[in-house]
C-alpha positions as CSV (number, residue, x, y, z in Angstrom):
1,A,35.2,-12.5,8.6
2,M,33.1,-15.4,7.2
3,T,34.8,-18.0,5.2
4,G,33.8,-21.3,3.7
5,T,30.6,-22.3,1.9
6,G,28.6,-19.1,2.6
7,D,26.0,-20.8,4.7
8,D,23.8,-18.2,6.3
9,A,25.1,-15.6,3.9
10,N,21.9,-14.9,2.0
11,L,19.0,-12.9,3.5
12,S,15.5,-12.2,2.1
13,R,13.2,-9.8,3.9
14,P,9.7,-10.1,2.4
15,L,7.5,-7.3,3.5
16,A,3.7,-7.4,3.9
17,L,1.5,-5.8,1.2
18,G,1.0,-2.2,2.1
19,S,4.2,-1.8,4.0
20,G,5.6,1.7,4.0
21,D,8.7,3.7,4.8
22,E,9.1,2.7,8.4
23,I,8.9,-1.0,7.8
24,F,11.1,-0.8,4.8
25,R,13.8,1.2,6.7
26,A,13.6,-1.3,9.6
27,A,14.2,-4.2,7.2
28,I,17.2,-2.5,5.6
29,N,18.7,-1.7,9.0
30,D,18.0,-5.2,10.2
31,G,19.7,-6.7,7.2
32,L,22.7,-4.4,7.5
33,A,23.1,-5.3,11.2
34,R,23.1,-9.0,10.3
35,I,25.6,-8.4,7.5
36,Q,27.9,-6.4,9.8
37,S,27.8,-9.2,12.4
38,H,29.8,-11.3,9.8
39,D,32.4,-8.5,9.5
40,P,32.7,-8.8,5.7
41,S,35.7,-7.5,3.9
42,A,33.4,-6.8,0.9
43,L,29.8,-6.9,0.0
44,L,27.8,-7.8,-3.1
45,L,24.4,-6.4,-2.4
46,S,21.5,-7.4,-4.7
47,L,18.4,-5.4,-3.8
48,V,14.9,-5.7,-5.2
49,F,13.7,-2.1,-5.1
50,D,10.2,-2.6,-6.5
51,A,8.6,-1.1,-3.4
52,F,8.2,2.4,-4.8
53,V,4.9,4.0,-3.7
54,A,3.9,4.8,-7.3
55,D,4.8,1.4,-8.8
56,P,1.4,-0.1,-9.8
57,L,2.8,-3.7,-9.4
58,S,4.5,-3.4,-6.0
59,G,1.9,-3.4,-3.3
60,L,4.3,-1.5,-1.1
61,K,4.3,2.2,-0.2
62,V,7.9,3.4,0.1
63,P,8.4,7.0,-0.9
64,P,11.6,8.4,-2.4
65,A,12.8,9.4,1.1
66,G,12.8,5.7,2.1
67,F,15.1,4.8,-0.7
68,C,17.4,7.8,0.1
69,A,17.6,6.5,3.7
70,A,18.4,3.0,2.5
71,V,21.2,4.3,0.2
72,A,22.6,6.4,3.1
73,A,22.6,3.5,5.5
74,I,24.3,1.2,2.9
75,G,26.8,3.9,2.0
76,A,27.8,4.3,5.7
77,R,29.4,0.9,5.7
78,H,33.2,0.8,5.6
79,A,33.7,-2.3,3.4
80,P,33.8,-2.1,-0.4
81,T,30.2,-2.6,-1.6
82,V,29.0,-3.5,-5.1
83,P,25.2,-2.8,-5.3
84,T,23.0,-4.3,-7.9
85,L,19.4,-3.1,-8.3
86,V,16.7,-5.2,-9.8
87,G,12.9,-5.2,-10.0
88,R,12.0,-1.6,-10.9
89,S,8.9,-1.2,-13.0
90,P,9.5,0.7,-16.2
91,R,6.8,3.2,-15.2
92,A,8.2,4.0,-11.8
93,P,10.9,6.6,-11.7
94,P,14.1,5.8,-9.9
95,A,14.6,7.4,-6.5
96,R,16.7,10.5,-6.4
97,H,19.1,10.9,-3.5
98,P,19.4,14.6,-2.4
99,H,23.2,14.4,-2.7
100,G,23.3,12.8,-6.1
101,V,24.1,9.3,-4.8
């Protein structure tokens, strides 16, 4: 487990304008692999999910299924996780997970 100052503990994955579901999922999985390599005992996860396909301000094209896949991948972790979500446009509906997550 990582201890100390937290060097190398932050990760930002900017995506190119027009990026869709496949690139979004790859970025989530990449980030999770990097996080897992530190073997954390807990995780504070701050996600900017303004990539919704219908968000007029986002420039990205991620459908609800992409968000569901991200939630499933994050939920598959075995360490306690505290997610915080930021950046959703008031006009874009929140993604709905098919299992109510």
